[in-house]
C-alpha positions as CSV (number, residue, x, y, z in Angstrom):
1,M,-7.0,40.6,-66.1
2,G,-4.7,41.0,-62.9
3,L,-1.1,42.4,-63.0
4,S,1.9,40.7,-61.5
5,V,5.3,42.6,-61.1
6,V,8.6,40.8,-61.0
7,I,11.3,42.9,-59.6
8,L,14.8,41.4,-60.4
9,A,17.1,42.2,-57.4
10,A,19.7,39.4,-57.2
11,G,22.6,41.2,-58.6
12,K,25.8,41.6,-56.5
13,G,26.5,45.2,-57.6
14,T,30.4,44.6,-57.3
15,R,31.1,48.0,-58.9
16,M,29.2,49.7,-55.8
17,K,32.3,48.4,-53.7
18,S,30.1,47.9,-50.8
19,A,29.1,45.1,-48.5
20,M,25.7,46.4,-48.8
21,P,23.6,44.8,-51.6
22,K,23.3,47.3,-54.5
23,V,19.5,47.4,-54.3
24,L,19.5,48.7,-50.7
25,H,21.6,51.7,-51.4
26,P,19.6,54.9,-50.7
27,L,18.2,57.3,-53.2
28,A,16.4,60.2,-51.6
29,K,17.1,58.1,-48.4
30,K,15.0,55.2,-49.6
31,P,16.3,51.9,-50.9
32,L,16.7,51.6,-54.6
33,V,14.5,48.7,-54.8
34,E,11.7,50.4,-52.6
35,H,11.4,52.9,-55.2
36,V,10.5,50.2,-57.6
37,Y,8.1,48.4,-55.3
38,D,6.3,51.7,-54.7
39,T,5.9,52.0,-58.4
40,A,4.4,48.6,-58.7
41,Q,2.1,49.6,-55.8
42,K,1.0,52.6,-57.7
43,L,0.4,50.5,-60.8
44,G,-2.3,48.6,-58.9
45,A,-0.3,45.1,-58.9
46,D,-2.1,42.2,-57.6
47,E,1.2,40.5,-56.5
48,V,4.8,41.5,-56.4
49,V,7.7,38.9,-56.7
50,I,11.1,40.0,-55.9
51,V,13.9,37.7,-57.1
52,Y,16.9,38.0,-54.7
53,G,20.3,36.5,-54.6
54,H,23.4,38.3,-53.3
55,G,23.0,39.4,-49.7
56,G,19.5,38.1,-49.8
57,E,19.0,38.2,-46.1
58,Q,20.0,41.6,-45.9
59,V,17.7,42.5,-48.6
60,K,14.7,40.9,-47.1
61,A,15.5,42.5,-43.6
62,G,15.8,45.9,-45.3
63,C,12.4,45.4,-47.0
64,Y,10.5,43.6,-44.2
65,H,7.5,45.9,-44.7
66,F,7.0,44.8,-48.4
67,K,3.8,43.0,-49.2
68,A,5.8,40.7,-51.8
69,K,6.6,37.1,-52.5
70,W,10.5,36.4,-52.3
71,V,12.1,34.0,-54.6
72,E,15.7,33.3,-54.4
73,Q,18.0,32.8,-57.3
74,K,20.9,30.9,-56.0
75,E,23.1,30.9,-59.1
76,Q,23.0,34.0,-61.2
77,L,22.9,32.8,-64.6
78,G,21.4,35.7,-66.5
79,T,18.2,37.8,-66.6
80,G,16.4,34.9,-68.2
81,H,17.2,32.5,-65.6
82,A,16.1,35.2,-62.9
83,V,12.8,35.7,-64.7
84,Q,12.2,31.9,-64.8
85,H,12.6,31.8,-61.1
86,G,10.3,34.7,-60.6
87,L,7.5,33.1,-62.7
88,E,7.5,30.2,-60.2
89,A,5.7,32.4,-57.8
90,V,3.5,34.1,-60.2
91,N,-0.1,33.7,-61.3
92,L,0.5,33.0,-64.9
93,K,-2.9,34.0,-65.8
94,N,-1.9,37.4,-65.2
95,D,-0.3,40.0,-67.1
96,V,3.6,40.2,-66.0
97,L,5.7,43.2,-65.8
98,I,9.3,42.8,-65.4
99,L,11.2,45.7,-63.4
100,Y,14.7,45.9,-62.0
101,G,15.7,46.7,-58.5
102,D,18.4,49.2,-59.3
103,V,16.2,51.2,-61.9
104,P,14.5,53.5,-59.5
105,L,13.0,56.3,-61.5
106,T,10.8,54.8,-64.1
107,S,7.4,56.7,-64.0
108,V,4.0,55.3,-63.6
109,E,2.8,57.1,-66.6
110,S,5.5,55.5,-68.8
111,L,4.7,52.0,-67.6
112,Q,0.9,52.5,-68.0
113,L,1.6,53.3,-71.7
114,L,3.6,50.1,-71.9
115,L,0.7,48.1,-70.4
116,E,-2.1,49.7,-72.5
117,D,-2.7,46.9,-75.0
118,F,-0.4,43.9,-75.3
119,E,-2.9,40.9,-75.4
120,N,-1.3,38.1,-77.1
121,K,1.6,40.4,-77.8
122,I,4.9,41.4,-75.9
123,A,5.3,45.0,-74.8
124,L,9.0,46.2,-74.7
125,M,10.2,49.5,-73.5
126,T,13.1,50.9,-75.7
127,V,14.9,54.2,-75.7
128,R,17.1,55.9,-78.1
129,L,20.4,57.1,-76.9
130,E,23.2,59.2,-78.4
131,T,25.8,56.9,-76.9
132,P,24.4,53.5,-76.9
133,T,27.5,51.6,-75.9
134,G,27.0,48.8,-73.5
135,Y,23.3,48.3,-74.3
136,G,21.4,45.6,-76.2
137,R,20.5,47.0,-79.7
138,I,16.9,46.6,-81.1
139,I,16.7,44.7,-84.3
140,R,14.0,45.6,-86.7
141,D,12.9,44.4,-90.0
142,K,12.3,46.4,-93.3
143,H,8.6,46.9,-91.9
144,D,10.0,48.5,-88.9
145,K,8.8,45.4,-86.7
146,V,11.2,44.3,-83.9
147,T,12.7,40.8,-84.7
148,G,15.1,40.6,-81.7
149,I,17.7,42.1,-79.5
150,I,21.5,41.8,-79.8
151,E,23.8,42.1,-76.8
152,Q,26.7,44.5,-77.2
153,K,29.1,41.7,-76.8
154,D,27.5,39.7,-79.4
155,A,26.7,42.4,-82.0
156,S,28.5,43.1,-85.2
157,E,30.0,46.4,-86.1
158,E,27.0,47.4,-88.1
159,Q,24.5,46.3,-85.3
160,K,26.6,48.6,-82.8
161,K,25.5,51.6,-84.8
162,I,22.0,51.2,-83.9
163,N,20.9,53.8,-81.2
164,E,17.7,52.2,-80.2
165,V,18.3,50.1,-77.1
166,N,16.8,47.7,-74.7
167,T,16.0,49.0,-71.3
168,G,15.0,45.4,-70.0
169,I,11.5,46.5,-68.9
170,L,8.9,44.5,-70.6
171,A,5.2,42.9,-70.2
172,A,3.6,39.7,-71.5
173,R,0.8,37.2,-70.3
174,G,2.5,35.2,-67.8
175,E,1.8,31.6,-69.7
176,L,3.2,33.3,-72.9
177,L,6.4,34.5,-71.2
178,K,7.1,31.0,-69.4
179,S,6.6,29.3,-72.6
180,L,9.1,31.5,-74.4
181,L,11.7,31.3,-71.6
182,E,11.7,27.6,-71.6
183,R,13.1,27.7,-75.1
184,V,16.1,30.1,-74.1
185,D,19.6,28.6,-74.3
186,N,22.8,30.0,-73.1
187,N,24.8,29.8,-76.4
188,N,26.4,33.3,-76.0
189,A,29.5,34.9,-75.0
190,Q,28.7,35.1,-71.5
191,G,27.1,31.5,-71.1
192,E,24.1,33.0,-69.5
193,Y,20.4,32.8,-70.4
194,Y,19.4,36.1,-71.8
195,L,15.8,37.4,-71.2
196,T,16.2,39.2,-74.5
197,D,16.5,36.0,-76.5
198,I,12.6,35.7,-76.1
199,F,12.1,38.4,-78.6
200,A,13.8,36.6,-81.6
201,L,11.8,33.4,-80.6
202,A,8.6,35.5,-80.4
203,A,9.3,37.0,-83.8
204,K,9.8,33.6,-85.3
205,D,6.5,32.4,-83.9
206,G,4.7,35.5,-85.4
207,I,4.1,37.0,-82.0
208,E,3.9,40.9,-82.3
209,I,6.4,42.8,-80.3
210,I,5.2,46.3,-79.5
211,T,7.3,49.0,-78.2
212,S,6.9,52.1,-76.1
213,H,9.3,54.8,-74.8
214,P,9.9,56.6,-71.5
215,S,9.3,60.2,-71.2
216,E,12.8,60.9,-70.5
217,P,16.0,58.6,-70.9
218,W,16.7,58.8,-67.2
219,E,13.6,56.9,-66.4
220,V,15.3,53.7,-67.4
221,E,18.9,54.3,-66.2
222,G,20.4,51.7,-64.0
223,I,22.7,52.1,-61.1
224,N,25.9,50.2,-61.1
225,N,28.1,52.6,-59.2
226,R,28.2,55.5,-56.8
227,L,28.7,58.0,-59.7
228,Q,25.5,56.8,-61.4
229,L,23.7,56.9,-58.1
230,A,24.6,60.5,-57.4
231,A,23.7,61.5,-60.8
232,L,20.2,60.0,-60.6
233,E,19.9,61.6,-57.0
234,R,20.3,65.0,-58.6
235,I,17.8,64.2,-61.3
236,H,15.3,63.1,-58.8
237,Q,15.8,66.1,-56.5
238,A,15.6,68.4,-59.7
239,N,12.2,66.8,-60.8
240,I,10.8,67.3,-57.1
241,A,12.0,70.8,-57.0
242,N,10.5,71.7,-60.5
243,K,7.3,70.4,-59.3
244,L,7.3,72.5,-56.1
245,M,8.0,75.6,-58.0
246,A,5.2,74.9,-60.5
247,D,2.9,74.5,-57.5
248,G,3.7,78.0,-56.3
249,V,6.8,77.4,-53.9
250,T,9.7,79.6,-53.9
251,L,13.0,77.9,-53.9
252,V,16.0,80.3,-53.7
253,D,18.1,77.5,-55.5
254,P,16.4,74.5,-56.6
255,A,19.8,72.7,-56.9
256,R,20.1,73.2,-53.1
257,I,17.3,71.5,-51.4
258,D,16.8,67.8,-50.6
259,I,13.5,66.1,-50.4
260,R,13.6,62.7,-48.8
261,G,10.1,61.5,-48.4
262,Q,6.5,62.7,-49.0
263,V,5.7,66.4,-48.7
264,D,2.9,68.6,-49.0
265,I,4.1,72.3,-49.4
266,S,1.4,74.9,-50.0
267,N,1.9,77.9,-52.4
268,D,3.7,80.9,-51.2
269,V,6.2,79.0,-49.2
270,F,9.6,80.4,-49.3
271,I,12.5,77.8,-48.8
272,D,16.2,79.1,-48.7
273,V,19.4,77.1,-49.6
274,N,20.5,73.9,-48.1
275,V,17.2,72.9,-46.5
276,I,16.7,69.1,-46.1
277,I,13.0,67.7,-45.6
278,E,12.7,64.1,-44.6
279,G,9.8,61.7,-44.0
280,N,6.2,63.1,-44.0
281,V,6.3,66.8,-43.9
282,K,3.4,69.2,-44.3
283,I,4.1,73.0,-44.6
284,G,1.3,75.6,-44.7
285,T,1.0,78.6,-46.9
286,G,3.0,81.8,-46.2
287,T,5.7,80.0,-44.2
288,T,9.5,80.8,-44.5
289,I,12.1,78.3,-44.0
290,G,15.7,79.7,-43.6
291,P,18.9,78.4,-44.9
292,N,20.4,75.1,-43.4
293,V,17.2,74.0,-41.9
294,V,16.4,70.1,-41.4
295,V,12.7,69.1,-41.0
296,T,11.8,65.5,-40.5
297,N,8.3,64.0,-40.1
298,S,6.6,67.4,-38.9
299,T,3.7,69.6,-39.6
300,I,4.2,73.3,-40.0
301,G,1.4,75.7,-40.1
302,E,0.6,78.9,-42.0
303,N,2.9,82.1,-41.8
304,V,5.6,80.3,-39.8
305,T,9.1,81.8,-39.8
306,I,12.0,79.1,-39.3
307,K,15.2,80.9,-39.2
308,A,18.6,79.6,-40.1
309,N,20.2,76.3,-38.9
310,C,17.1,74.8,-37.1
311,V,16.6,71.1,-36.7
312,I,13.0,70.1,-36.3
313,E,11.9,66.4,-35.8
314,D,8.4,64.9,-35.3
315,T,7.0,68.3,-34.2
316,I,3.8,70.1,-34.7
317,I,4.1,73.8,-35.2
318,G,0.8,76.0,-35.3
319,N,0.3,79.2,-37.2
320,N,2.2,82.5,-36.8
321,V,5.1,80.8,-34.9
322,D,8.7,82.0,-34.9
323,V,11.4,79.5,-34.5
324,G,15.2,80.0,-34.4
325,P,17.9,80.5,-35.5
326,F,19.7,77.6,-34.1
327,A,16.9,75.9,-32.3
328,R,16.4,72.1,-32.0
329,L,12.7,70.7,-31.6
330,R,12.8,67.1,-30.8
331,P,10.1,64.4,-31.0
332,E,6.7,65.2,-29.5
333,T,6.9,69.0,-29.4
334,Y,3.9,71.0,-30.1
335,L,4.2,75.0,-30.6
336,H,0.8,76.3,-30.5
337,D,-0.3,79.4,-32.4
338,N,1.9,82.7,-32.0
339,S,4.4,81.0,-29.9
340,R,8.2,81.8,-30.1
341,V,11.2,79.7,-29.8
342,G,14.3,81.4,-29.9
343,N,18.1,80.8,-30.6
344,F,19.9,78.0,-29.1
345,V,16.7,76.5,-27.4
346,E,16.1,72.8,-27.2
347,I,12.6,71.4,-26.7
348,K,11.7,67.9,-26.2
349,K,8.2,66.2,-25.8
350,S,6.7,69.4,-24.6
351,D,3.5,71.4,-25.2
352,I,4.1,75.2,-25.7
353,G,0.9,77.1,-25.3
354,A,-0.4,79.8,-27.5
355,G,1.6,83.1,-27.3
356,S,4.3,81.6,-24.9
357,K,8.0,82.4,-25.6
358,V,11.1,80.6,-24.9
359,N,13.7,82.9,-26.5
360,H,17.4,82.2,-25.5
361,L,19.5,79.4,-24.5
362,S,17.0,77.1,-22.7
363,Y,16.0,73.5,-22.4
364,I,12.5,72.4,-22.0
365,G,11.7,68.8,-21.7
366,D,8.6,66.8,-20.7
367,T,6.7,70.0,-20.1
368,E,3.1,71.1,-20.4
369,M,3.3,74.9,-20.7
370,G,0.2,77.1,-20.8
371,K,-0.6,80.4,-22.7
372,N,1.5,83.5,-22.7
373,V,4.2,82.1,-20.5
374,N,7.7,84.0,-20.6
375,I,10.8,81.7,-20.1
376,G,13.9,83.7,-19.4
377,A,17.3,82.9,-20.8
378,G,19.1,80.0,-19.5
379,T,16.2,78.3,-18.1
380,I,16.1,74.5,-17.9
381,T,13.7,71.9,-16.9
382,C,15.5,69.1,-14.8
383,N,13.4,66.3,-16.1
384,Y,15.6,63.2,-15.5
385,D,16.7,61.9,-12.2
386,G,19.0,59.5,-13.6
387,A,16.4,56.6,-13.9
388,N,13.0,58.3,-14.7
389,K,11.7,61.3,-16.6
390,H,9.4,63.6,-14.8
391,K,6.8,66.1,-15.8
392,T,6.9,70.0,-15.5
393,V,3.6,71.8,-15.6
394,I,3.7,75.6,-16.2
395,K,0.3,77.3,-16.4
396,D,-1.1,80.4,-18.1
397,N,0.7,83.7,-17.6
398,V,3.6,82.6,-15.7
399,F,6.9,84.5,-15.9
400,V,10.0,82.5,-15.5
401,G,13.3,84.7,-14.8
402,S,16.6,83.8,-16.4
403,D,18.9,81.1,-15.1
404,T,16.2,79.1,-13.5
405,Q,16.1,75.4,-12.9
406,L,12.6,73.8,-12.6
407,V,13.3,70.3,-10.9
408,A,10.5,67.9,-12.0
409,P,8.0,66.8,-11.0
410,V,6.8,70.4,-10.3
411,V,3.8,72.5,-11.1
412,V,3.8,76.3,-11.4
413,E,0.3,77.8,-11.0
414,E,-1.3,80.6,-13.1
415,G,0.2,84.0,-13.0
416,A,3.2,83.0,-10.7
417,T,6.6,84.9,-11.2
418,I,10.0,83.0,-10.7
419,G,12.9,85.3,-9.9
420,A,16.1,85.1,-11.8
421,G,18.6,82.4,-10.6
422,A,15.9,80.5,-8.9
423,T,15.9,76.6,-8.2
424,I,12.3,75.5,-8.1
425,T,11.9,72.1,-6.2
426,K,8.2,72.7,-5.0
427,N,5.1,73.4,-6.5
428,V,4.4,77.4,-6.8
429,D,0.9,78.9,-5.9
430,K,-1.0,81.0,-8.2
431,D,0.1,84.6,-8.5
432,N,3.0,84.1,-6.1
433,L,6.7,85.5,-6.5
434,V,9.3,83.0,-5.8
435,I,12.9,83.8,-5.3
436,S,15.6,81.2,-4.2
437,R,18.7,83.3,-4.3
438,V,21.4,83.1,-1.6
439,P,21.6,86.6,-0.2
440,Q,24.3,88.9,-1.8
441,K,27.2,89.6,0.4
442,S,30.0,92.4,-0.2
443,I,33.4,92.3,1.3
444,N,35.2,95.5,1.4
445,G,38.7,95.9,0.4
446,W,39.0,92.4,-1.1
447,E,42.2,91.8,-3.0
448,R,42.4,89.1,-5.5
449,P,45.1,86.4,-5.4
450,K,48.3,87.2,-7.3
451,K,50.4,84.9,-9.1
452,K,53.9,84.1,-7.3
């Protein structure tokens, strides 16, 4: 039997006080609804249907890469009405799982438990809360069987004391779900078609309602405002940090690291405070990441030292490399083994050979650098002529003195030495020394101008 997942994402999200639809607000730099979509993919769903409404074109544009069917709910007349719309695009022979675009942290394991065995039944996820205010209460009979769900607005004082509440997450065979929804009316305080009304109808028909529970209550928490968004962000980050530490990563303060993507971090990696890791990042064993470092879509090898306040983006770093402090590595940078990039150095779209050093206050762009090259302080590659980028090639064992400008396109052959303060506009031959300074002059008895 196949699995269809219907994600309800039509709500306006008024309490977010934002022009952006609620389900597009980011958690760990990924839209809320994308967390839910990814969960559906991990469950092996045959099809995903997203019911959208408010800001629909924004939602579709923000989720253009989803392999999903999109169904518009033009009028928001309740969750039952939304699911009815979703079922229009579903294979009703499949099992159908209902999820919510603003409930991002439900685990695959909890949902697999819900989906274990519900043939000719309805599976409902419930949770017990110390403070259940605002949630629909689970009504059970004397045999502990679920007989229905009563919404807070429609509940009696006695029913409001029940602490087992509805999460809204449920699963049923598509045909059964459709037949029950066709019988739901809007005779309630809100004048809406409640999805929860199907449970009383099912109990009346003798259809068993089985329940399961998430491992943690936060798995089923929805987001209605920015306070809740921030709270779930911290829970999500704590979960990631805990797993990293369990896998042998040292975090100086697990409350001060943010992971916003997919990471593969080996054991014996040391990460200091206020580090942000985004996108797809891999870090090899024995590496140290200093405080206030940002790493995006990069691969960092083994026994690397990244000192404080570096920004690393779309970069490959080999083994035994030192970087920083205050270095910026821009896209398409490759630092080979045993290379060194020092403080206040910026590198872009460049290949830095094994054992080469760019230690201080330099800019290297569009450069192919060989092995064991030394770049002096204040050196820059002049790679842009105002219209086009040009390449600088520096071959093995070159020594470049401080305050040098390499005006591309230019090639410096193996073993050459560039004197400090040079401006290189022509190719340099192998093992040559090049100096391009103006001869030094001295004027004896020179008097500085004085203020009048």
